[in-house]
N, C-alpha and C positions, 0 to 999 in steps of 0.2 A: 394609315397613310397609303394614298394613291399616288403613284409616279406616272405622270402621262407623257408619253413620247409623241411628238408630232413632227412633221416635215413632208416633203415631197415624196411621192412613191419611189421606192428605190433607195431611200436614204439610209436604211438599215433599221428601222423601227422594230422589226420583229426580231432580227437575229440579235441585236443589240439588248432588246427587252428580254429575250429569253436568258442571255449570259448575265444581265442585271439581275434579274429575278432569283436565278440560281444562286448567285453571290450573296444577296441579301436574304435568302430564305422566304421569298415573297412567291405569289402566284403570279404567272404570266398570262394576260388575256389580250388577245389580238381581236379588235373590234369587228373587223370583218368576218372572222371566224364565229364569233359570238352571234352576230347578225344571221350568219348563215344557218347556225344551229337553231336559232328561234324561229326563223321563217321557213326552214326546210328548203332553201333554194340556194344556188351559188350566187355571189356577188354579180357575175355576169348575166346570170338568169334574171336576177331581180332588176337589173339596169335594163335588160331587153323587155321583160313582162310587165314591169310596173313603172319604169322610167327613171329618170336622172332626179327629179324632184322627190318623187316618193322614196326613193333610196335615200336621199339626204334626210329626209323627216325621220325615217327609221334609225339613222344614225344618230340624230339629236336626242331621241327618245331612249335609245340604248345607253348612250353616254350618261344621261341623266339616272336612268335605273341603276347602272353600275355604280355610280357614285353614292348612290342611296343604299346600296345593299352589300358593297364589298369593302374590304379593308385590307391592308397589306399586299397590294397587287402593283404590278407594273402593267399599264395599259397602253397598247400601240394603237393610235388612231389611224384611220384611213387618210390618205393625203389631203383630201378635201374636207374632212370633218370639222377642222376649226373654223372654215369658212362659212358655215351655215348656222342658223338659228341661235345666234349669240352663244355658241359653244364656248369660245374662248372667256367670255366674261363669266359665264356659269362656271368654268373650271378655275380661273383665277380668283372668284369671290369664294369657292369652296375652301373652308378651313383646313381640309385634310389632303389637298391636292397640291402637287407641285408639278408644274408644266415645263417641259424641257423641249427644245427645238433643236432638231439634228439637222444642221444646215450642211447642204452639198452644193457643189458647184454644178453648172450644166453640164460640163464635159464629164464628170464622174456619173451624174445621173444618166445620161444618155448611154455610156459605156455599159452600166448596169441593166438598163431597161431594154435596150435593143434585142436582147435575147430572151426577154420575157413578155413581149408585145402581146403574145396571143392570150396570156393569162390576165391582162390589164385592159378592161373594157374601154377606157379612156384613151388609150393610144393604139389599140388592136388594129386600127385602119390607117393609121398614120404612116406614110412612106418614110423608109429608114432616113432619106436624104432630109426630110423635114423634120425629124424627130428632135433635134437640138432647138430648133426655132420654136417649136411647140412647147417643148419644156420651158425656155427662157421666157416666153409670154406668159405661161401659166405661172411659173414661179414669181414672176413680177406681180401678176394679180393677187397671189395669195400670201406674198411676203408681209402685207400689212397685218395679216392675222397670225401668221407664223412668228412675226416679231413681238407680238404681244405675250409670248411665253416669258415665264419668270427667269428662265435661264437658257442659253443657247451654247452649242459647242459644234465647231467645224468637225465633220467627220470624214472629210478628203484624206485619203492616204494612210488612215489609221486602222489598225487591225481592231476587231470587235472587242477584244478583252481590254485594249488599252482605253477605248472609249467608255466602256462600261466602269472601269476603274476611276476614270476621271469623273464619271457621273456621280458614283458612290462617294468619292471624295467631296463633291460639291454638296450632296445630300446631307452628309455628316457636318459640313460647314454651316448649313441651314438648320441643323438639328432636326433632320427628317430621317 
């Protein structure tokens, strides 16, 4: 089984994924780190040297490879990964994959991301005053992909452990 966590950057995919993986005895895999290891470049350097489109192509290939070669993992996608290359269709059609959307409000995302801008190529150059508007626009554009997930959970104001516990309960309900 592969549990795929998706959502906007800052929604908690990595921290929730690690906690969930520990609880279930699964391996945790962060797609950005996986790509960085494969390409021997940081995500920021990949964006800068190869561009946005090439990075998205790398993501699509990496997701497909991981789903072919791994089992019993929690996979945290990048925020934009579900929006490119029919990734959501691929994931939802895969018999061993369960997709979960970690839903966050614009306010929560802004509060989390404002201190991480330098590590996030997509928002590194966005003025602090314009960040909420940028997130809202982006979230609106991506929501049609995020909402294709098999299950979603609101993560605003909930501790990581509680979110992981709720996800684990839902996985049990779906016999995953």
